[in-house]
C-alpha positions in Angstrom: 101.9 105.8 102.2 105.2 103.9 102.3 108.3 106.1 102.8 106.5 109.5 103.0 109.9 110.9 103.9 113.4 109.5 103.0 114.1 106.3 105.1 116.9 106.5 107.6 118.7 103.5 109.1 121.7 101.2 109.3 122.9 98.6 106.8 125.4 95.9 107.5 127.3 95.8 104.2 130.0 98.5 104.6 131.2 97.0 107.8 130.4 93.3 107.7 129.9 92.4 104.0 128.3 89.0 103.7 129.4 87.9 107.2 127.1 89.7 109.6 125.6 87.8 112.5 122.5 88.1 114.7 124.6 89.2 117.7 126.1 92.1 115.7 122.7 93.1 114.3 121.2 93.2 117.8 124.1 95.3 119.1 123.7 97.8 116.4 119.9 97.9 116.8 120.4 98.6 120.6 122.8 101.4 119.9 120.4 102.9 117.4 117.4 102.7 119.7 119.4 104.3 122.6 121.3 107.1 120.8 119.8 107.7 117.3 116.1 106.9 117.3 115.1 110.3 118.7 116.6 111.8 115.6 114.6 109.8 113.1 116.9 106.8 112.6 114.7 103.6 112.5 115.6 100.9 110.0 118.0 98.0 110.8 118.9 96.3 107.5 120.7 93.0 107.1 122.5 92.9 103.8 123.4 90.1 101.4 123.9 86.4 102.0 122.2 86.0 105.4 121.3 82.5 104.1 124.9 81.4 103.5 126.2 79.5 106.5 130.0 79.8 105.7 130.0 83.5 104.7 132.7 85.2 106.8 134.1 88.0 104.5 132.9 90.6 102.0 133.3 88.1 99.2 130.8 85.6 97.8 131.5 81.8 97.5 130.2 80.6 94.1 127.7 77.8 94.2 127.7 77.5 98.0 125.0 75.4 99.7 122.4 77.9 100.8 119.8 77.6 103.6 116.4 77.0 101.9 113.1 75.5 102.7 111.2 73.0 100.6 109.6 75.7 98.4 112.8 77.5 97.2 112.6 80.2 99.8 115.9 81.2 101.3 116.1 81.0 105.1 118.5 82.6 107.7 121.6 80.5 108.3 121.0 79.2 111.8 124.7 79.1 112.8 124.7 82.9 112.2 121.1 83.7 113.2 120.3 81.2 116.0 116.9 82.6 116.7 115.8 81.3 113.3 116.1 77.7 114.4 113.0 75.5 114.1 111.8 77.2 110.9 111.1 80.5 112.7 112.9 82.5 110.0 113.6 86.1 110.9 110.5 86.5 113.0 112.2 86.4 116.4 114.9 88.9 115.4 112.2 91.1 113.8 110.2 91.0 117.0 113.2 92.0 119.0 114.0 95.0 116.8 110.3 96.0 116.8 110.4 95.9 120.6 113.1 98.6 120.5 110.8 100.8 118.6 112.7 100.2 115.3 112.0 98.6 111.9 113.5 95.6 110.3 114.9 95.1 106.8 116.6 92.5 104.7 118.5 92.3 101.4 117.4 89.9 98.7 118.7 89.1 95.2 116.3 89.3 92.3 115.0 85.9 91.2 115.2 82.5 92.9 118.0 80.2 94.0 119.5 78.0 91.3 119.3 75.1 93.8 115.5 75.5 93.9 115.3 75.3 90.1 117.7 72.4 89.8 115.7 70.4 92.4 112.3 71.2 90.7 110.9 72.4 94.1 107.2 73.3 94.2 106.2 77.0 94.7 104.3 77.3 97.9 100.5 77.4 97.5 100.8 76.9 93.7 100.7 74.2 91.1 103.9 75.6 89.6 107.5 74.6 90.2 110.5 76.8 90.7 112.2 75.6 87.5 109.1 76.8 85.5 109.6 80.3 87.0 113.4 80.4 86.5 115.3 81.7 83.5 118.6 79.9 83.5 120.0 82.4 80.9 119.5 85.3 83.3 122.4 85.2 85.9 123.8 88.0 88.0 127.3 88.9 86.8 128.7 89.3 90.3 126.8 86.7 92.4 125.9 83.3 90.9 123.4 82.2 93.6 120.2 83.0 91.6 118.4 82.7 88.3 116.3 85.6 87.2 112.6 84.9 86.6 110.5 84.7 83.4 108.4 87.7 84.2 105.7 86.7 81.6 105.2 83.3 83.2 102.5 82.9 85.9 105.0 80.8 87.9 107.1 83.9 88.4 104.1 85.9 89.8 103.3 83.0 92.2 106.9 82.8 93.4 107.2 86.5 94.2 103.8 86.7 95.8 104.4 83.8 98.2 108.0 85.1 98.9 106.7 88.5 100.1 103.9 86.9 102.1 106.6 85.1 103.9 108.5 88.3 104.5 105.3 89.8 105.9 105.0 86.9 108.3 108.5 87.6 109.4 107.6 91.2 110.2 109.9 92.7 107.5 109.5 96.4 107.0 112.1 97.1 104.3 113.4 95.0 101.4 116.5 96.0 99.4 116.3 94.1 96.1 119.6 93.7 94.3 120.8 93.0 90.8 117.9 95.0 89.4 118.0 98.9 89.4 120.5 99.2 86.6 119.3 96.2 84.6 116.8 97.9 82.4 115.2 96.9 80.1 115.6 93.2 80.8 114.4 93.5 84.4 111.5 95.9 83.9 108.9 93.0 84.2 110.5 91.7 87.3 110.5 95.1 88.9 106.7 95.2 88.3 106.2 91.7 89.7 108.3 92.4 92.8 106.5 95.8 93.4 103.0 94.2 93.1 104.0 91.3 95.4 105.4 93.8 97.9 102.3 96.0 97.9 99.9 93.1 98.1 101.6 91.0 100.8 99.5 92.4 103.7 102.2 94.5 105.3 103.7 97.9 104.5 107.2 97.1 103.2 109.5 99.8 101.8 111.0 98.6 98.5 114.5 99.7 97.6 116.2 98.7 94.3 120.0 98.3 93.8 122.6 98.6 92.5 122.9 101.8 90.5 123.2 103.7 88.5 119.5 103.4 87.6 118.9 104.9 84.2 117.5 108.4 84.4 115.2 107.9 81.4 113.4 105.3 83.6 112.7 107.7 86.4 108.9 107.7 86.0 108.7 103.9 86.0 110.9 103.7 89.1 108.7 106.3 90.9 105.7 104.1 90.1 107.1 100.8 91.2 109.7 101.5 93.9 110.1 103.6 97.0 113.8 104.2 96.5 116.4 103.3 93.9 120.1 103.7 93.7 121.5 106.4 91.4 125.1 105.1 91.7 127.1 101.9 92.0 128.5 101.1 95.5 129.5 104.4 97.1 132.7 104.3 99.2 134.8 106.8 101.2 136.6 108.3 98.2 136.6 112.0 97.4 136.4 111.3 93.7 133.1 109.4 94.2 131.7 112.1 96.4 132.6 114.8 93.9 130.9 112.8 91.2 127.7 112.7 93.2 127.1 116.4 92.7 126.3 115.8 89.0 124.1 112.8 89.9 122.2 114.8 92.5 121.6 117.6 90.1 120.0 115.2 87.6 117.9 113.2 90.0 116.8 115.8 92.6 113.7 116.7 90.6 112.4 113.1 91.1 112.5 113.1 94.9 109.1 113.2 96.6 106.9 111.4 99.1 107.0 107.7 98.4 109.8 107.8 95.9 113.4 108.8 96.6 116.6 108.7 94.5 119.2 106.9 96.7 122.8 108.1 96.8 123.7 104.9 98.7 125.1 104.3 102.2 127.1 106.7 104.3 130.6 105.2 104.6 131.5 106.8 107.9 132.9 105.4 111.2 134.2 101.9 111.4 134.2 100.2 108.0 135.4 97.0 106.3 135.4 95.0 109.6 135.1 91.7 107.6 138.2 92.4 105.4 141.3 90.4 105.9 143.5 93.4 105.2 143.5 95.3 107.5 142.6 92.4 109.8 140.3 94.6 112.0 138.9 96.9 109.4 139.6 100.5 109.0 138.2 103.9 109.9 136.5 105.9 107.1 139.0 107.6 104.6 136.8 110.7 104.5 138.0 113.7 106.3 135.7 115.4 108.7 135.1 118.1 106.1 134.2 115.6 103.5 131.8 113.9 105.9 130.0 117.2 106.4 129.9 117.7 102.6 128.4 114.3 102.2 125.7 114.7 104.9 124.8 118.2 103.6 124.4 117.0 100.0 122.5 113.9 100.9 120.1 115.9 103.1 119.7 118.7 100.6 118.8 116.3 97.7 116.7 114.3 100.2 118.4 111.0 99.7 117.6 108.2 102.0 120.2 107.9 104.8 121.7 104.5 105.5 124.7 104.5 107.9 127.3 101.9 106.7 129.7 101.8 109.6 129.4 99.7 112.8 127.3 102.0 115.1 128.7 100.6 118.3 132.2 101.9 117.4 131.2 105.4 116.6 133.4 108.2 118.0 132.0 111.5 119.2 132.4 113.2 115.8 130.5 110.4 113.9 127.6 110.4 116.4 127.3 114.2 116.3 127.4 114.1 112.5 124.5 111.6 112.4 122.4 113.3 115.1 122.5 117.0 114.0 118.8 117.5 114.3 118.9 120.8 112.4 120.6 119.3 109.4 118.5 116.1 109.4 115.3 118.2 109.4 116.2 119.3 105.8 115.0 115.9 104.7 111.5 116.3 106.1 110.7 120.0 105.9 111.7 120.9 102.3 110.5 120.5 98.7 111.9 121.0 95.3 115.5 121.2 96.4 118.0 121.9 93.6 121.4 123.4 92.8 121.6 127.2 92.2 124.9 126.8 90.4 127.9 124.5 90.2 131.4 125.3 88.9 134.7 123.4 89.1 135.4 125.2 92.4 132.1 125.5 94.3 128.5 124.6 94.4 125.4 126.2 96.0 122.1 124.5 96.6 118.7 125.8 97.8 115.9 123.8 99.5 112.7 125.8 100.0 111.0 125.1 103.4 107.3 124.4 103.7 106.9 127.3 106.1 108.2 129.9 103.6 111.9 130.0 104.6 114.7 128.0 102.9 118.0 126.2 103.4 121.1 127.3 101.5 124.2 125.1 101.3 127.6 126.1 100.0 130.3 123.5 99.0 134.0 124.0 98.4 134.9 121.5 95.7 138.6 122.4 95.6 141.6 120.9 97.4 142.4 124.2 99.2 140.6 126.6 101.5 138.1 128.8 99.8 135.7 131.6 100.6 132.2 130.9 99.1 129.9 133.9 99.0 126.2 133.3 98.0 125.1 136.2 95.8 121.6 137.3 96.8 120.8 137.7 93.1 121.1 133.9 92.7 118.1 133.2 94.9 114.5 134.2 94.5 114.0 135.0 98.2 114.9 137.9 100.5 116.9 136.6 103.5 116.2 138.3 106.9 118.4 136.2 109.2 120.3 132.9 109.0 121.9 130.3 111.2 124.7 128.0 110.1 123.7 124.5 111.1 127.0 122.7 111.6 128.5 125.5 113.8 125.1 126.7 115.3 126.3 130.3 114.7 124.1 133.2 113.5 125.3 134.5 110.1 125.4 138.0 108.7 124.0 138.7 105.3 125.0 138.2 102.5 126.0 134.7 103.4 129.7 133.9 103.3 131.6 130.8 104.4 135.4 130.3 104.9 135.6 126.6 104.0 138.4 124.2 104.2 139.1 121.9 101.3 136.1 119.7 100.5 134.0 121.3 103.2 130.4 122.6 103.3 128.2 125.0 105.2 124.4 125.0 105.4 122.2 127.7 106.7 118.6 127.8 107.7 117.3 131.1 106.3 114.3 133.0 107.5 112.8 135.1 104.7 110.2 137.8 104.3 
């Protein structure tokens, strides 16, 4: 099974936008292998426009000349990914990441390059051409590189099939497909084609769909055709966005399970926006330490995939400790049917039953001031015997009570009768 537990890894977007290079990817992979792999972190994912030679910020250059082979398949820009020279694609970089005991992922846009359609390029191993597969009336609103495909045309099936076979040859383990998750109903057919191509390419590849919010009424379709899908637009280090995630988590948590995970998006912690011109060297996360604990606690309780967005090599001690709290991370893999017990304007409590009969309880202070949160035993259908708070490692007395700073969280592992 692909993604039997929520995937955990690093994605280059929050820190390097469209400008990431092979050297940066290797450095982050090495850091992950040395300091984070023992805690379950394993995916190294290159985000958008790795095929654009002049990309050097978070912005896109409309109608740029893209690196592409003679069959309309985008290739790594050699000036940014030198190991791809000679038509090797991402195979050398993938091999290196695998040698570290990690897995390799890439971002793709739905569809095929406009350049491929305009040049009437053949589809590899097929009698069809790229212009037969392309739908010139289907263009991404925020990135004009691609045309969507005519999902009912056999050329579209052929294009996606050969594309994912190429990714399998490159050793890709994870594909983040963009401009698709929130585009129902017009992209329903392409989701199915992409999913089929991914599953039949000869390699186990986790399929992630972006951006959100994916429509809740399409949850069953998403669970059938994807391993993870975004439930929000790009998530950044802003308390208002984090506060809004509580409602999304409440609605989507019932759909989390082996092989299919609602995705609350990347963790914008540590060193971010390193590709931005202002400030010239990027910036540290705007989240307070309390807000970062709240985010990690909520993501783990709802069993969202965890994708670190900051440059790993610049982590401080707090950020590394946040990402390597083994007891908190275990919530992702040892629980089922997690859900909120209640949520008010001031506080929220979640429960996540453990497979061994115990549970986790999390308390969140949603206000801008310190607050005492007490978990009423009548709110939960278990009888606690003892508990340990996982951020402080302190044993807790019953009933569970937390003195929380503004926007902070506590989470307990509870042993029950």
